[in-house]
OpenMM code with the backbone's topology and positions (N, CA, C; nanometers):
from openmm import Vec3, app, unit

residues = "UNK UNK UNK UNK UNK UNK UNK UNK UNK UNK UNK UNK UNK UNK UNK UNK UNK UNK UNK UNK UNK UNK UNK UNK UNK UNK UNK UNK UNK UNK UNK UNK UNK UNK UNK UNK UNK UNK UNK UNK UNK UNK UNK UNK UNK UNK UNK UNK UNK UNK UNK UNK UNK UNK UNK UNK UNK UNK UNK UNK UNK UNK UNK UNK UNK UNK UNK UNK UNK UNK UNK UNK UNK UNK UNK UNK UNK UNK UNK UNK UNK UNK UNK UNK UNK UNK UNK UNK UNK UNK UNK UNK UNK UNK UNK UNK UNK UNK UNK UNK UNK UNK UNK UNK UNK UNK UNK UNK UNK UNK UNK UNK UNK UNK UNK UNK UNK UNK UNK UNK UNK UNK UNK UNK UNK UNK UNK UNK UNK UNK UNK UNK UNK UNK UNK UNK UNK UNK UNK UNK UNK UNK UNK UNK UNK UNK UNK UNK UNK UNK UNK UNK UNK UNK UNK UNK UNK UNK UNK UNK UNK UNK UNK UNK UNK UNK UNK UNK UNK UNK UNK UNK UNK UNK UNK UNK UNK UNK UNK UNK UNK UNK UNK UNK UNK".split()
positions = [
    Vec3(0.1144, -0.1500, -0.0153),
    Vec3(-0.0003, 0.0235, 0.0446),
    Vec3(0.0692, 0.1408, -0.0004),
    Vec3(0.1954, 0.1600, 0.0994),
    Vec3(0.2714, 0.2227, 0.1032),
    Vec3(0.3842, 0.2262, -0.0660),
    Vec3(0.3953, 0.1512, -0.0859),
    Vec3(0.4702, 0.1368, -0.2361),
    Vec3(0.3540, 0.2221, -0.3523),
    Vec3(0.2253, 0.1813, -0.3459),
    Vec3(0.1395, 0.2121, -0.4098),
    Vec3(0.1269, 0.3950, -0.3829),
    Vec3(0.1093, 0.4388, -0.2881),
    Vec3(0.0976, 0.5887, -0.2592),
    Vec3(0.2351, 0.6548, -0.2991),
    Vec3(0.3618, 0.6078, -0.3000),
    Vec3(0.4743, 0.6273, -0.3234),
    Vec3(0.4744, 0.6482, -0.4580),
    Vec3(0.4423, 0.5307, -0.5630),
    Vec3(0.4486, 0.5541, -0.6949),
    Vec3(0.3550, 0.6685, -0.7684),
    Vec3(0.2096, 0.6934, -0.6979),
    Vec3(0.0915, 0.7869, -0.7366),
    Vec3(0.1929, 0.9119, -0.7514),
    Vec3(0.2571, 0.9025, -0.6225),
    Vec3(0.3113, 1.0435, -0.5598),
    Vec3(0.3849, 1.1105, -0.6712),
    Vec3(0.4710, 1.0303, -0.7120),
    Vec3(0.5730, 0.9885, -0.7828),
    Vec3(0.5041, 1.0591, -0.9270),
    Vec3(0.4649, 0.9269, -0.9719),
    Vec3(0.3925, 1.0260, -1.1031),
    Vec3(0.2911, 1.1364, -1.0777),
    Vec3(0.2188, 1.1734, -1.0127),
    Vec3(0.1814, 1.3408, -0.9890),
    Vec3(0.2648, 1.4423, -1.0480),
    Vec3(0.4164, 1.3979, -0.9347),
    Vec3(0.5102, 1.5173, -0.9410),
    Vec3(0.5930, 1.5239, -1.0677),
    Vec3(0.5881, 1.3656, -1.1447),
    Vec3(0.6999, 1.3808, -1.2703),
    Vec3(0.5554, 1.4100, -1.4030),
    Vec3(0.4316, 1.3807, -1.4292),
    Vec3(0.3510, 1.4324, -1.5190),
    Vec3(0.3990, 1.6062, -1.5566),
    Vec3(0.3732, 1.6974, -1.4602),
    Vec3(0.4239, 1.7721, -1.5205),
    Vec3(0.5815, 1.8449, -1.6108),
    Vec3(0.6718, 1.7707, -1.5230),
    Vec3(0.7814, 1.7690, -1.5785),
    Vec3(0.7998, 1.7368, -1.7176),
    Vec3(0.7184, 1.5761, -1.7513),
    Vec3(0.7651, 1.5020, -1.8508),
    Vec3(0.6634, 1.5413, -1.9353),
    Vec3(0.5427, 1.6451, -1.9029),
    Vec3(0.4808, 1.6746, -1.9935),
    Vec3(0.5190, 1.8056, -2.0857),
    Vec3(0.5968, 1.9038, -2.0185),
    Vec3(0.6624, 2.0446, -2.0636),
    Vec3(0.7428, 1.9721, -2.1575),
    Vec3(0.8247, 1.9110, -2.0898),
    Vec3(0.9377, 1.8018, -2.1818),
    Vec3(0.8934, 1.7293, -2.3001),
    Vec3(0.7960, 1.6714, -2.2968),
    Vec3(0.7140, 1.6119, -2.4129),
    Vec3(0.6559, 1.7111, -2.4884),
    Vec3(0.6275, 1.8382, -2.4381),
    Vec3(0.5433, 1.8735, -2.5232),
    Vec3(0.6262, 1.9934, -2.6120),
    Vec3(0.7003, 2.0170, -2.5373),
    Vec3(0.8737, 2.1391, -2.6476),
    Vec3(0.8827, 1.9957, -2.7311),
    Vec3(0.9086, 1.8848, -2.7282),
    Vec3(1.0195, 1.7814, -2.8473),
    Vec3(0.8832, 1.7229, -2.9213),
    Vec3(0.7650, 1.7149, -2.8335),
    Vec3(0.6516, 1.6308, -2.9587),
    Vec3(0.5346, 1.7017, -3.0061),
    Vec3(0.5664, 1.8649, -3.0333),
    Vec3(0.5137, 1.9358, -3.0550),
    Vec3(0.4814, 1.9178, -3.2126),
    Vec3(0.3439, 1.9313, -3.3291),
    Vec3(0.3719, 1.8970, -3.4845),
    Vec3(0.4988, 1.9893, -3.4992),
    Vec3(0.5544, 2.0088, -3.6403),
    Vec3(0.6419, 2.1014, -3.6691),
    Vec3(0.5977, 2.2288, -3.7035),
    Vec3(0.4162, 2.3112, -3.7019),
    Vec3(0.4032, 2.4000, -3.7446),
    Vec3(0.3964, 2.4926, -3.6047),
    Vec3(0.3909, 2.3880, -3.4534),
    Vec3(0.4061, 2.4489, -3.3141),
    Vec3(0.5402, 2.5011, -3.2483),
    Vec3(0.6478, 2.4414, -3.3232),
    Vec3(0.7450, 2.4164, -3.2550),
    Vec3(0.8102, 2.5934, -3.3127),
    Vec3(0.9105, 2.6547, -3.2250),
    Vec3(0.9789, 2.7599, -3.2764),
    Vec3(1.1071, 2.7199, -3.3072),
    Vec3(1.1252, 2.7559, -3.3940),
    Vec3(1.2762, 2.6888, -3.4838),
    Vec3(1.3853, 2.8109, -3.4382),
    Vec3(1.5122, 2.7784, -3.3983),
    Vec3(1.6101, 2.8103, -3.3448),
    Vec3(1.7134, 2.8719, -3.4507),
    Vec3(1.6606, 2.8118, -3.6150),
    Vec3(1.7724, 2.8537, -3.7170),
    Vec3(1.7226, 3.0042, -3.7488),
    Vec3(1.8091, 3.0699, -3.7862),
    Vec3(1.8637, 3.1683, -3.8251),
    Vec3(1.7597, 3.1324, -3.9888),
    Vec3(1.6578, 3.2352, -4.0301),
    Vec3(1.6066, 3.2368, -4.1293),
    Vec3(1.7213, 3.2742, -4.2382),
    Vec3(1.7082, 3.1991, -4.3654),
    Vec3(1.7989, 3.2334, -4.4560),
    Vec3(1.6936, 3.3741, -4.5381),
    Vec3(1.7874, 3.4625, -4.5928),
    Vec3(1.7750, 3.5681, -4.6799),
    Vec3(1.7033, 3.5354, -4.7641),
    Vec3(1.5844, 3.6363, -4.7441),
    Vec3(1.4744, 3.6516, -4.8570),
    Vec3(1.3568, 3.5059, -4.7705),
    Vec3(1.3482, 3.4823, -4.7240),
    Vec3(1.2594, 3.3623, -4.6433),
    Vec3(1.1570, 3.4374, -4.4932),
    Vec3(1.0696, 3.4369, -4.5373),
    Vec3(1.0127, 3.4450, -4.4240),
    Vec3(1.0157, 3.3557, -4.2659),
    Vec3(0.9898, 3.3866, -4.1765),
    Vec3(1.0290, 3.3566, -4.0573),
    Vec3(0.9011, 3.2876, -4.0350),
    Vec3(0.8581, 3.1592, -3.9446),
    Vec3(0.7750, 3.0874, -3.9365),
    Vec3(0.6833, 3.1441, -3.7819),
    Vec3(0.5945, 3.2346, -3.8082),
    Vec3(0.5154, 3.2430, -3.6960),
    Vec3(0.4768, 3.1934, -3.5709),
    Vec3(0.5007, 3.2314, -3.5059),
    Vec3(0.5306, 3.1779, -3.3495),
    Vec3(0.4080, 3.1023, -3.3289),
    Vec3(0.3685, 3.0168, -3.2411),
    Vec3(0.2510, 2.9440, -3.1912),
    Vec3(0.1965, 3.0568, -3.0573),
    Vec3(0.0755, 3.0458, -3.0903),
    Vec3(-0.0342, 3.1505, -2.9965),
    Vec3(-0.0328, 3.0566, -2.8681),
    Vec3(-0.0860, 3.1039, -2.7912),
    Vec3(-0.1344, 3.0642, -2.6617),
    Vec3(-0.2132, 2.9448, -2.6473),
    Vec3(-0.2993, 2.9362, -2.7450),
    Vec3(-0.3710, 2.8648, -2.7451),
    Vec3(-0.3708, 2.7229, -2.7924),
    Vec3(-0.2681, 2.7105, -2.9546),
    Vec3(-0.2244, 2.6282, -2.9842),
    Vec3(-0.1452, 2.5514, -2.9092),
    Vec3(-0.0627, 2.5880, -2.7974),
    Vec3(0.0518, 2.5694, -2.7196),
    Vec3(-0.0585, 2.4806, -2.5949),
    Vec3(-0.1126, 2.5696, -2.5624),
    Vec3(-0.2240, 2.5065, -2.4361),
    Vec3(-0.2450, 2.4040, -2.4849),
    Vec3(-0.3617, 2.3839, -2.6527),
    Vec3(-0.4080, 2.3091, -2.6640),
    Vec3(-0.3144, 2.1670, -2.6819),
    Vec3(-0.1828, 2.2113, -2.7996),
    Vec3(-0.0792, 2.0597, -2.7601),
    Vec3(-0.0760, 2.0206, -2.6704),
    Vec3(-0.0548, 2.1120, -2.5476),
    Vec3(0.0123, 2.0631, -2.3617),
    Vec3(-0.1334, 1.9576, -2.3757),
    Vec3(-0.2606, 2.0049, -2.3324),
    Vec3(-0.3587, 1.9295, -2.3364),
    Vec3(-0.3622, 1.7275, -2.4018),
    Vec3(-0.3811, 1.8057, -2.5514),
    Vec3(-0.3264, 1.6913, -2.6037),
    Vec3(-0.2759, 1.5772, -2.5688),
    Vec3(-0.1446, 1.5864, -2.5322),
    Vec3(-0.0322, 1.5138, -2.4972),
    Vec3(-0.0224, 1.4848, -2.3297),
    Vec3(-0.0712, 1.5606, -2.2626),
    Vec3(-0.1084, 1.5131, -2.1518),
    Vec3(-0.2207, 1.3663, -2.1814),
    Vec3(-0.3503, 1.4109, -2.2494),
    Vec3(-0.4861, 1.3024, -2.2226),
    Vec3(-0.3951, 1.1862, -2.2807),
    Vec3(-0.2786, 1.2249, -2.4278),
    Vec3(-0.2187, 1.0793, -2.4452),
    Vec3(-0.1178, 0.9746, -2.3465),
    Vec3(-0.0655, 1.0854, -2.2556),
    Vec3(0.0203, 1.0568, -2.1884),
    Vec3(-0.0572, 0.9142, -2.0696),
    Vec3(-0.1667, 1.0215, -2.0430),
    Vec3(-0.2280, 0.9445, -1.9186),
    Vec3(-0.2419, 0.8026, -1.9808),
    Vec3(-0.3546, 0.8078, -2.1026),
    Vec3(-0.4153, 0.6878, -2.1624),
    Vec3(-0.2948, 0.6427, -2.1681),
    Vec3(-0.2279, 0.6845, -2.2501),
    Vec3(-0.0911, 0.5435, -2.2220),
    Vec3(0.0039, 0.4259, -2.0912),
    Vec3(-0.0815, 0.5755, -1.9900),
    Vec3(0.0246, 0.4893, -1.8740),
    Vec3(-0.0928, 0.4209, -1.7505),
    Vec3(-0.2250, 0.5096, -1.7724),
    Vec3(-0.3410, 0.4546, -1.6988),
    Vec3(-0.3658, 0.2960, -1.7159),
    Vec3(-0.3334, 0.1745, -1.7931),
    Vec3(-0.3963, 0.1111, -1.8114),
    Vec3(-0.2656, -0.0094, -1.7128),
    Vec3(-0.1445, 0.0571, -1.7261),
    Vec3(-0.0219, 0.0364, -1.6885),
    Vec3(-0.0252, 0.0527, -1.5117),
    Vec3(-0.0743, 0.1290, -1.4788),
    Vec3(-0.0728, 0.2103, -1.3386),
    Vec3(-0.1756, 0.0939, -1.2831),
    Vec3(-0.3004, 0.0525, -1.3191),
    Vec3(-0.4369, -0.0424, -1.3186),
    Vec3(-0.3595, -0.1613, -1.2567),
    Vec3(-0.2914, -0.1730, -1.3596),
    Vec3(-0.1690, -0.3305, -1.3629),
    Vec3(-0.1109, -0.3982, -1.2212),
    Vec3(-0.0090, -0.2263, -1.1938),
    Vec3(0.0724, -0.2536, -1.0938),
    Vec3(-0.0136, -0.2616, -1.0120),
    Vec3(-0.1112, -0.1510, -0.9535),
    Vec3(-0.1273, -0.1127, -0.8446),
    Vec3(-0.2808, -0.2744, -0.8237),
    Vec3(-0.3875, -0.3214, -0.9028),
    Vec3(-0.4556, -0.3926, -0.8854),
    Vec3(-0.4193, -0.5233, -0.8819),
    Vec3(-0.4064, -0.6195, -0.7787),
    Vec3(-0.3888, -0.7642, -0.7326),
    Vec3(-0.4959, -0.8364, -0.8441),
    Vec3(-0.4923, -0.9049, -0.9559),
    Vec3(-0.6141, -0.9486, -1.0255),
    Vec3(-0.5329, -1.1361, -1.0209),
    Vec3(-0.6373, -1.2143, -1.0252),
    Vec3(-0.5702, -1.3323, -1.0404),
    Vec3(-0.5463, -1.3671, -1.2233),
    Vec3(-0.5210, -1.4753, -1.2717),
    Vec3(-0.5093, -1.5149, -1.3876),
    Vec3(-0.6614, -1.4524, -1.4356),
    Vec3(-0.7615, -1.5573, -1.3617),
    Vec3(-0.9029, -1.6083, -1.3864),
    Vec3(-0.9821, -1.4253, -1.4621),
    Vec3(-0.9500, -1.3929, -1.3000),
    Vec3(-1.0111, -1.2306, -1.2978),
    Vec3(-0.9302, -1.1145, -1.4190),
    Vec3(-0.8148, -1.2046, -1.4361),
    Vec3(-0.7478, -1.0658, -1.5303),
    Vec3(-0.8206, -1.0551, -1.6667),
    Vec3(-0.8558, -1.2130, -1.7406),
    Vec3(-0.9438, -1.1864, -1.8400),
    Vec3(-1.0817, -1.1952, -1.8276),
    Vec3(-1.1352, -1.1384, -1.7396),
    Vec3(-1.2949, -1.0645, -1.6927),
    Vec3(-1.2674, -0.9541, -1.7535),
    Vec3(-1.1726, -0.8871, -1.6292),
    Vec3(-1.1475, -0.7884, -1.6053),
    Vec3(-1.1150, -0.6764, -1.7107),
    Vec3(-1.0459, -0.7121, -1.7824),
    Vec3(-0.9480, -0.6094, -1.8792),
    Vec3(-1.0273, -0.5901, -2.0154),
    Vec3(-1.1024, -0.6752, -2.0446),
    Vec3(-1.2167, -0.6097, -2.1482),
    Vec3(-1.3257, -0.5643, -2.1010),
    Vec3(-1.3782, -0.5413, -2.0062),
    Vec3(-1.4667, -0.4804, -1.9404),
    Vec3(-1.4208, -0.3463, -1.9062),
    Vec3(-1.2564, -0.3635, -1.8489),
    Vec3(-1.1742, -0.2506, -1.7892),
    Vec3(-1.1664, -0.1450, -1.9065),
    Vec3(-1.1748, -0.1644, -2.0205),
    Vec3(-1.1480, -0.1561, -2.1867),
    Vec3(-1.2784, -0.0266, -2.2423),
    Vec3(-1.3978, -0.1314, -2.2044),
    Vec3(-1.5335, -0.1118, -2.2523),
    Vec3(-1.5256, 0.0625, -2.1088),
    Vec3(-1.5074, 0.0241, -2.0148),
    Vec3(-1.5318, 0.1326, -1.8860),
    Vec3(-1.4544, 0.2500, -1.9448),
    Vec3(-1.3061, 0.2481, -1.9812),
    Vec3(-1.2343, 0.3372, -2.0691),
    Vec3(-1.2833, 0.4240, -2.1961),
    Vec3(-1.3110, 0.3011, -2.2810),
    Vec3(-1.4183, 0.3901, -2.3959),
    Vec3(-1.4932, 0.4716, -2.3641),
    Vec3(-1.6331, 0.4552, -2.2444),
    Vec3(-1.7124, 0.5515, -2.2479),
    Vec3(-1.6432, 0.6840, -2.1470),
    Vec3(-1.5329, 0.6339, -2.0722),
    Vec3(-1.5076, 0.7528, -1.9918),
    Vec3(-1.4530, 0.8327, -2.1034),
    Vec3(-1.3877, 0.8011, -2.2071),
    Vec3(-1.2647, 0.8774, -2.2916),
    Vec3(-1.4149, 0.9620, -2.3742),
    Vec3(-1.5580, 0.9112, -2.4099),
    Vec3(-1.6375, 0.9892, -2.4612),
    Vec3(-1.6882, 1.1142, -2.4173),
    Vec3(-1.6412, 1.1040, -2.2587),
    Vec3(-1.6866, 1.1876, -2.1233),
    Vec3(-1.5862, 1.3225, -2.1310),
    Vec3(-1.4563, 1.2672, -2.1392),
    Vec3(-1.3629, 1.3578, -2.1544),
    Vec3(-1.3150, 1.4038, -2.2553),
    Vec3(-1.3721, 1.3693, -2.4079),
    Vec3(-1.3798, 1.4304, -2.5176),
    Vec3(-1.4316, 1.5429, -2.4889),
    Vec3(-1.5990, 1.5430, -2.4726),
    Vec3(-1.6520, 1.6196, -2.4631),
    Vec3(-1.6212, 1.7405, -2.3484),
    Vec3(-1.5663, 1.7380, -2.2618),
    Vec3(-1.4646, 1.8122, -2.1312),
    Vec3(-1.3655, 1.8714, -2.2155),
    Vec3(-1.2913, 1.8484, -2.2933),
    Vec3(-1.2103, 1.8605, -2.3796),
    Vec3(-1.2347, 1.9663, -2.4745),
    Vec3(-1.3659, 1.9034, -2.5802),
    Vec3(-1.3851, 2.0205, -2.6625),
    Vec3(-1.4915, 2.1823, -2.5488),
    Vec3(-1.5349, 2.1044, -2.4233),
    Vec3(-1.5603, 2.2411, -2.3720),
    Vec3(-1.4491, 2.3091, -2.3127),
    Vec3(-1.3439, 2.2707, -2.2655),
    Vec3(-1.1806, 2.3422, -2.2724),
    Vec3(-1.1750, 2.4246, -2.3544),
    Vec3(-1.1717, 2.3687, -2.4990),
    Vec3(-1.1292, 2.4473, -2.6392),
    Vec3(-1.1694, 2.5724, -2.6316),
    Vec3(-1.3132, 2.5346, -2.6057),
    Vec3(-1.4242, 2.6469, -2.6333),
    Vec3(-1.4099, 2.7628, -2.5379),
    Vec3(-1.4035, 2.7166, -2.4091),
    Vec3(-1.3288, 2.8078, -2.3222),
    Vec3(-1.1989, 2.9277, -2.3265),
    Vec3(-1.1012, 2.8578, -2.3906),
    Vec3(-0.9899, 2.8934, -2.4041),
    Vec3(-1.0156, 3.0192, -2.5092),
    Vec3(-1.1283, 2.9854, -2.5755),
    Vec3(-1.1331, 3.1160, -2.6933),
    Vec3(-1.1227, 3.1993, -2.6246),
    Vec3(-1.2319, 3.2148, -2.5497),
    Vec3(-1.3675, 3.3003, -2.4889),
    Vec3(-1.2877, 3.3599, -2.3325),
    Vec3(-1.1941, 3.2744, -2.2826),
    Vec3(-1.2116, 3.3089, -2.1420),
    Vec3(-1.1470, 3.4353, -2.0950),
    Vec3(-1.1459, 3.5387, -2.1570),
    Vec3(-1.0882, 3.6788, -2.1292),
    Vec3(-1.1966, 3.7591, -2.2113),
    Vec3(-1.3236, 3.7148, -2.2484),
    Vec3(-1.3840, 3.8408, -2.3281),
    Vec3(-1.5508, 3.7136, -2.2795),
    Vec3(-1.5526, 3.6335, -2.1955),
    Vec3(-1.6297, 3.5921, -2.1740),
    Vec3(-1.7727, 3.6694, -2.1060),
    Vec3(-1.8617, 3.6864, -2.1449),
    Vec3(-2.0125, 3.7270, -2.0430),
    Vec3(-2.0849, 3.6458, -1.9802),
    Vec3(-2.1476, 3.6997, -1.8702),
    Vec3(-2.1777, 3.6284, -1.7713),
    Vec3(-2.2536, 3.5540, -1.7828),
    Vec3(-2.3794, 3.5639, -1.9303),
    Vec3(-2.4051, 3.4329, -1.9243),
    Vec3(-2.3380, 3.2771, -1.9914),
    Vec3(-2.2107, 3.3952, -2.1208),
    Vec3(-2.1161, 3.2763, -2.1078),
    Vec3(-2.0717, 3.1974, -2.0206),
    Vec3(-2.0639, 3.2433, -1.9156),
    Vec3(-1.9616, 3.1964, -1.7978),
    Vec3(-2.0998, 3.1282, -1.6930),
    Vec3(-2.1401, 3.1258, -1.6440),
    Vec3(-2.2845, 3.0787, -1.6247),
    Vec3(-2.2691, 2.9095, -1.7227),
    Vec3(-2.3296, 2.9476, -1.8180),
    Vec3(-2.3095, 2.7945, -1.9297),
    Vec3(-2.1699, 2.7040, -1.8858),
    Vec3(-2.0767, 2.7631, -1.9526),
    Vec3(-1.9626, 2.7157, -1.9188),
    Vec3(-1.9607, 2.6146, -1.7493),
    Vec3(-1.9777, 2.6979, -1.6673),
    Vec3(-1.9889, 2.6044, -1.5225),
    Vec3(-2.0811, 2.5152, -1.5173),
    Vec3(-2.1937, 2.5260, -1.5205),
    Vec3(-2.2927, 2.4539, -1.5478),
    Vec3(-2.2661, 2.3090, -1.6525),
    Vec3(-2.2244, 2.3414, -1.7760),
    Vec3(-2.1448, 2.1981, -1.8200),
    Vec3(-2.0399, 2.1259, -1.7796),
    Vec3(-1.9657, 2.2386, -1.7355),
    Vec3(-1.8614, 2.1602, -1.6873),
    Vec3(-1.9023, 2.0762, -1.5680),
    Vec3(-2.0173, 2.0766, -1.4961),
    Vec3(-2.0497, 2.0577, -1.3869),
    Vec3(-2.1197, 1.9033, -1.4245),
    Vec3(-2.1975, 1.9329, -1.4902),
    Vec3(-2.2328, 1.8385, -1.5984),
    Vec3(-2.1899, 1.7376, -1.6376),
    Vec3(-2.0428, 1.7593, -1.6696),
    Vec3(-1.9362, 1.6617, -1.7176),
    Vec3(-1.8638, 1.6366, -1.5758),
    Vec3(-1.8798, 1.6730, -1.4646),
    Vec3(-1.8665, 1.5949, -1.3759),
    Vec3(-1.9588, 1.4988, -1.2978),
    Vec3(-2.0591, 1.4701, -1.3273),
    Vec3(-2.1833, 1.4397, -1.2978),
    Vec3(-2.1963, 1.3343, -1.4312),
    Vec3(-2.1791, 1.3210, -1.5215),
    Vec3(-2.1639, 1.2267, -1.6349),
    Vec3(-2.0329, 1.1384, -1.6312),
    Vec3(-1.9332, 1.1984, -1.5445),
    Vec3(-1.8349, 1.0655, -1.5183),
    Vec3(-1.8618, 0.9874, -1.3631),
    Vec3(-1.9403, 1.0631, -1.2670),
    Vec3(-1.9953, 0.9849, -1.1727),
    Vec3(-2.0928, 0.9219, -1.2054),
    Vec3(-2.1944, 0.9124, -1.2576),
    Vec3(-2.2395, 0.8708, -1.3284),
    Vec3(-2.2302, 0.7237, -1.4009),
    Vec3(-2.1452, 0.8015, -1.4891),
    Vec3(-2.0535, 0.6197, -1.5160),
    Vec3(-1.9971, 0.5382, -1.4419),
    Vec3(-1.9533, 0.5856, -1.3202),
    Vec3(-1.8607, 0.5105, -1.2477),
    Vec3(-2.0095, 0.4371, -1.1856),
    Vec3(-2.0256, 0.4760, -1.1489),
    Vec3(-2.1771, 0.4049, -1.0451),
    Vec3(-2.2111, 0.3292, -1.1472),
    Vec3(-2.2423, 0.3213, -1.2905),
    Vec3(-2.2991, 0.2322, -1.3820),
    Vec3(-2.2278, 0.0931, -1.3890),
    Vec3(-2.0831, 0.1295, -1.4263),
    Vec3(-1.9825, -0.0014, -1.3674),
    Vec3(-1.9500, -0.0151, -1.2239),
    Vec3(-1.9839, -0.0293, -1.1500),
    Vec3(-1.9660, -0.0703, -1.0210),
    Vec3(-2.0431, -0.1943, -0.9904),
    Vec3(-2.1352, -0.2015, -1.0401),
    Vec3(-2.1825, -0.3252, -1.0368),
    Vec3(-2.1102, -0.4436, -1.1515),
    Vec3(-2.0854, -0.3861, -1.2689),
    Vec3(-2.0599, -0.4650, -1.3937),
    Vec3(-1.9210, -0.4986, -1.3351),
    Vec3(-1.8263, -0.3985, -1.2551),
    Vec3(-1.7425, -0.4616, -1.2044),
    Vec3(-1.7048, -0.5868, -1.1017),
    Vec3(-1.8460, -0.5864, -1.0232),
    Vec3(-1.8303, -0.6921, -0.9057),
    Vec3(-1.8858, -0.8167, -0.9642),
    Vec3(-1.9354, -0.8325, -1.1272),
    Vec3(-1.9349, -0.9380, -1.1087),
    Vec3(-1.8347, -1.0321, -1.1866),
    Vec3(-1.7461, -0.9603, -1.2086),
    Vec3(-1.5997, -0.9849, -1.2595),
    Vec3(-1.4825, -1.0175, -1.1177),
    Vec3(-1.5088, -0.9027, -1.0419),
    Vec3(-1.3787, -0.9227, -0.9137),
    Vec3(-1.4424, -0.8855, -0.8066),
    Vec3(-1.4092, -0.8580, -0.6767),
    Vec3(-1.4617, -0.9061, -0.5680),
    Vec3(-1.5191, -0.7600, -0.5168),
    Vec3(-1.6218, -0.7502, -0.4565),
    Vec3(-1.5816, -0.6377, -0.3972),
    Vec3(-1.5201, -0.5306, -0.3453),
    Vec3(-1.4455, -0.5566, -0.2929),
    Vec3(-1.3393, -0.4781, -0.2009),
    Vec3(-1.1868, -0.4159, -0.3369),
    Vec3(-1.1833, -0.5373, -0.4386),
    Vec3(-1.1110, -0.5145, -0.6108),
    Vec3(-1.1650, -0.4288, -0.6418),
    Vec3(-1.3087, -0.4082, -0.6866),
    Vec3(-1.3998, -0.3184, -0.7267),
    Vec3(-1.3428, -0.2015, -0.6722),
    Vec3(-1.3815, -0.1464, -0.5804),
    Vec3(-1.3474, -0.0900, -0.4366),
    Vec3(-1.1984, -0.0032, -0.4565),
    Vec3(-1.1023, -0.0969, -0.4693),
    Vec3(-0.9824, -0.0352, -0.4922),
    Vec3(-0.9597, -0.0120, -0.6125),
    Vec3(-1.0162, -0.0445, -0.7137),
    Vec3(-1.0021, -0.0242, -0.8513),
    Vec3(-1.0321, 0.1478, -0.9365),
    Vec3(-1.1737, 0.1605, -0.8314),
    Vec3(-1.2727, 0.2999, -0.8928),
    Vec3(-1.1280, 0.3510, -0.7269),
    Vec3(-1.0707, 0.3241, -0.7066),
    Vec3(-0.9762, 0.4338, -0.5858),
    Vec3(-0.9270, 0.4817, -0.6956),
    Vec3(-0.8097, 0.3607, -0.7789),
    Vec3(-0.7049, 0.3797, -0.8461),
    Vec3(-0.7479, 0.4815, -0.9644),
    Vec3(-0.8836, 0.4733, -1.0127),
    Vec3(-0.9196, 0.5397, -1.1283),
    Vec3(-0.9685, 0.6645, -1.0865),
    Vec3(-1.0497, 0.6874, -0.9720),
    Vec3(-1.0385, 0.8472, -0.9216),
    Vec3(-0.9185, 0.9259, -0.9018),
    Vec3(-0.8270, 0.8663, -0.8436),
    Vec3(-0.7058, 0.9112, -0.8124),
    Vec3(-0.6326, 0.9675, -0.9561),
    Vec3(-0.6310, 0.8656, -1.0496),
    Vec3(-0.5806, 0.9404, -1.1824),
    Vec3(-0.6496, 1.0081, -1.2410),
    Vec3(-0.8530, 1.0054, -1.2207),
    Vec3(-0.9291, 1.1142, -1.2712),
    Vec3(-0.8588, 1.2260, -1.2332),
    Vec3(-0.8340, 1.2485, -1.0784),
    Vec3(-0.7573, 1.3670, -0.9967),
    Vec3(-0.6747, 1.4745, -1.0789),
    Vec3(-0.5802, 1.3311, -1.1124),
    Vec3(-0.4233, 1.3943, -1.1524),
    Vec3(-0.4387, 1.4511, -1.2492),
    Vec3(-0.5490, 1.4102, -1.3845),
    Vec3(-0.5561, 1.4549, -1.4882),
    Vec3(-0.6371, 1.5725, -1.4718),
    Vec3(-0.7254, 1.5893, -1.3572),
    Vec3(-0.7916, 1.7420, -1.3543),
    Vec3(-0.6978, 1.8671, -1.2716),
    Vec3(-0.6145, 1.8056, -1.1734),
    Vec3(-0.4495, 1.8797, -1.1557),
    Vec3(-0.4051, 1.9418, -1.2447),
    Vec3(-0.3979, 1.8135, -1.3354),
    Vec3(-0.3211, 1.9195, -1.5071),
    Vec3(-0.3671, 1.9778, -1.5036),
    Vec3(-0.5301, 1.9573, -1.5670),
    Vec3(-0.5707, 2.0418, -1.6048),
    Vec3(-0.5966, 2.1637, -1.5849),
    Vec3(-0.6110, 2.2032, -1.4458),
    Vec3(-0.6169, 2.3000, -1.4119),
    Vec3(-0.4808, 2.3825, -1.3644),
    Vec3(-0.3951, 2.3283, -1.4543),
    Vec3(-0.2821, 2.4196, -1.4721),
    Vec3(-0.1893, 2.4828, -1.5870),
    Vec3(-0.3251, 2.4484, -1.6670),
    Vec3(-0.3297, 2.4582, -1.8322),
    Vec3(-0.4389, 2.5691, -1.8460),
    Vec3(-0.5462, 2.5781, -1.7712),
    Vec3(-0.6837, 2.7055, -1.7948),
    Vec3(-0.6445, 2.7839, -1.7280),
    Vec3(-0.6000, 2.8563, -1.7759),
    Vec3(-0.6363, 3.0254, -1.7219),
    Vec3(-0.7935, 3.0038, -1.6401),
    Vec3(-0.7606, 3.1029, -1.5303),
    Vec3(-0.9080, 3.1663, -1.5283),
    Vec3(-1.0292, 3.2180, -1.5560),
    Vec3(-1.1017, 3.2656, -1.5600),
    Vec3(-1.1827, 3.3494, -1.6087),
    Vec3(-1.1556, 3.4840, -1.5432),
    Vec3(-1.1389, 3.6083, -1.6540),
    Vec3(-1.1171, 3.7444, -1.6675),
    Vec3(-1.2629, 3.7778, -1.6068),
    Vec3(-1.2426, 3.8845, -1.4308),
    Vec3(-1.3974, 3.9218, -1.4583),
    Vec3(-1.4296, 4.0276, -1.4488),
] * unit.nanometer
topology = app.Topology()
chain = topology.addChain("A")
for resn in residues:
    res = topology.addResidue(resn, chain)
    for name in ("N", "CA", "C"):
        topology.addAtom(name, app.Element.getBySymbol(name[0]), res)
């Protein structure tokens, strides 16, 4: 248990560092700032906008989390071989539905990023209501899957899985919070 906490704590600390490093190295070439001096007669490439950089960072974070999520669950949820053959297909189904909710959240964030500094009062109210509705969608999805997971693993292991899943969700929320600026009053 202590090993799990240390692992998750280290992961939380590493994500911003890895993400910023990877973001710089992995940005599409049209977003990278080239350090080469331009040749005479060549126009220099325009610097990426803040929206493009933030969008690229959020997309990379989502890809990083998706690629590591299953590994984190596997490393921390003790499953017998019999349980594993039933658990992982259900897990993939659950994650597929989770991605749909998170895609809607990502779309909401992109719209917010375009308007946060000029947002009207009604837009601000709509934004927060939609954000909270997506939080509710995530909670409803977890509630829907509790009984499904309990059919293939014990209640204790189901509880443990959802603790891990929730922690991963909170890490994503924390990372998003660092990328998304506050509404300007």
